[in-house]
C-alpha positions in Angstrom: -22.1 22.1 -3.1 -20.3 25.6 -2.7 -17.9 27.3 -5.1 -14.8 26.6 -2.5 -15.5 22.8 -3.2 -16.3 23.2 -7.0 -13.2 24.8 -7.4 -11.1 22.2 -5.4 -13.0 19.4 -7.4 -12.1 21.1 -10.5 -8.3 19.7 -9.9 -9.2 16.2 -8.7 -9.6 13.0 -10.4 -12.8 11.5 -11.4 -13.0 9.1 -8.8 -12.8 12.0 -6.0 -15.5 13.9 -7.9 -17.8 10.4 -8.1 -17.3 10.1 -4.6 -18.4 13.5 -3.7 -21.7 13.0 -6.0 -22.0 9.8 -3.9 -22.2 11.7 -0.6 -24.2 14.7 -2.2 -27.1 11.8 -3.0 -26.9 10.0 0.0 -26.4 12.4 2.6 -29.1 11.9 4.9 -31.2 15.4 5.9 -29.5 17.1 9.0 -26.8 14.8 9.5 -22.8 15.4 9.5 -22.1 11.5 8.5 -22.4 9.2 5.9 -21.6 5.3 5.6 -18.9 4.9 2.6 -18.0 1.5 2.0 -15.2 1.2 -0.5 -16.4 -2.4 -2.1 -19.9 -0.9 -2.6 -18.1 2.0 -4.3 -16.1 -0.1 -6.4 -19.0 -1.9 -7.9 -21.1 1.2 -7.9 -18.6 3.0 -10.5 -17.0 0.1 -12.0 -13.8 1.2 -10.3 -10.6 -0.8 -9.1 -10.7 -0.6 -5.3 -7.0 1.2 -5.2 -8.6 3.7 -7.1 -11.7 4.1 -4.7 -9.3 4.1 -1.8 -6.8 6.9 -3.0 -9.8 8.9 -3.9 -10.9 8.5 -0.1 -7.6 9.3 1.3 -7.7 12.4 -1.1 -10.9 13.5 0.3 -9.6 12.9 4.1 -6.5 15.1 2.9 -8.7 17.8 1.5 -10.8 17.8 4.9 -14.0 17.4 3.1 -14.6 13.9 5.1 -13.1 12.5 8.2 -13.2 8.8 9.4 -15.0 8.9 12.6 -12.6 6.6 14.5 -9.7 9.0 13.5 -11.6 11.9 15.6 -10.4 11.1 19.3 -11.6 14.9 20.4 -14.8 13.6 21.7 -15.9 10.1 22.1 -18.7 8.9 19.8 -19.4 5.8 20.7 -19.0 4.7 17.0 -17.5 1.4 15.9 -18.3 1.4 12.4 -14.9 1.6 10.5 -17.0 2.8 7.1 -18.7 5.8 9.2 -17.5 9.2 8.1 -18.1 12.8 8.8 -18.8 15.3 6.5 -17.6 18.5 6.4 -20.8 20.6 6.5 -18.6 23.6 5.1 -18.4 21.9 2.1 -21.5 19.7 1.5 -24.7 19.6 3.7 -28.5 18.7 3.2 -30.6 20.2 5.7 -31.1 23.1 8.2 -27.7 24.3 9.8 -29.2 26.0 12.7 -30.7 22.7 13.6 -27.7 20.6 12.9 -25.6 23.1 15.5 -28.4 22.6 17.7 -28.4 19.1 17.8 -24.7 18.7 17.7 -24.3 21.1 20.9 -27.0 18.9 22.7 -24.9 15.6 22.1 -21.6 16.7 22.5 -21.9 19.9 24.9 -20.1 23.4 24.3 -17.5 24.2 21.9 -14.4 23.1 23.6 -15.4 19.8 22.3 -16.3 20.6 19.0 -13.8 19.5 16.4 -13.6 22.4 14.0 -11.9 20.6 11.4 -15.0 18.7 10.1 
């Protein structure tokens, strides 16, 4: 987690922080996406579903995560409503150069890139 994210999280709810920790612990190497199932997080964190939903919404507002089905700049072929892209400027596990190379192989030139991720 970078310094900017730490500053952002300092002002956020405990539930937002828990979800960020969950992302950090479960983000696979060299990927920018993760499955986030609210019902599972409710059980894991012993939180009400409305708190989890509000925290996920807040993370989207902060541009830390973006729901995959919300992105229409390029076609992912993704149908999983629980799939989120993680802003690798804030949270990343792996080799950034390898991820960028893989990204361009999959999605082409920078004209197709969603710079808000």
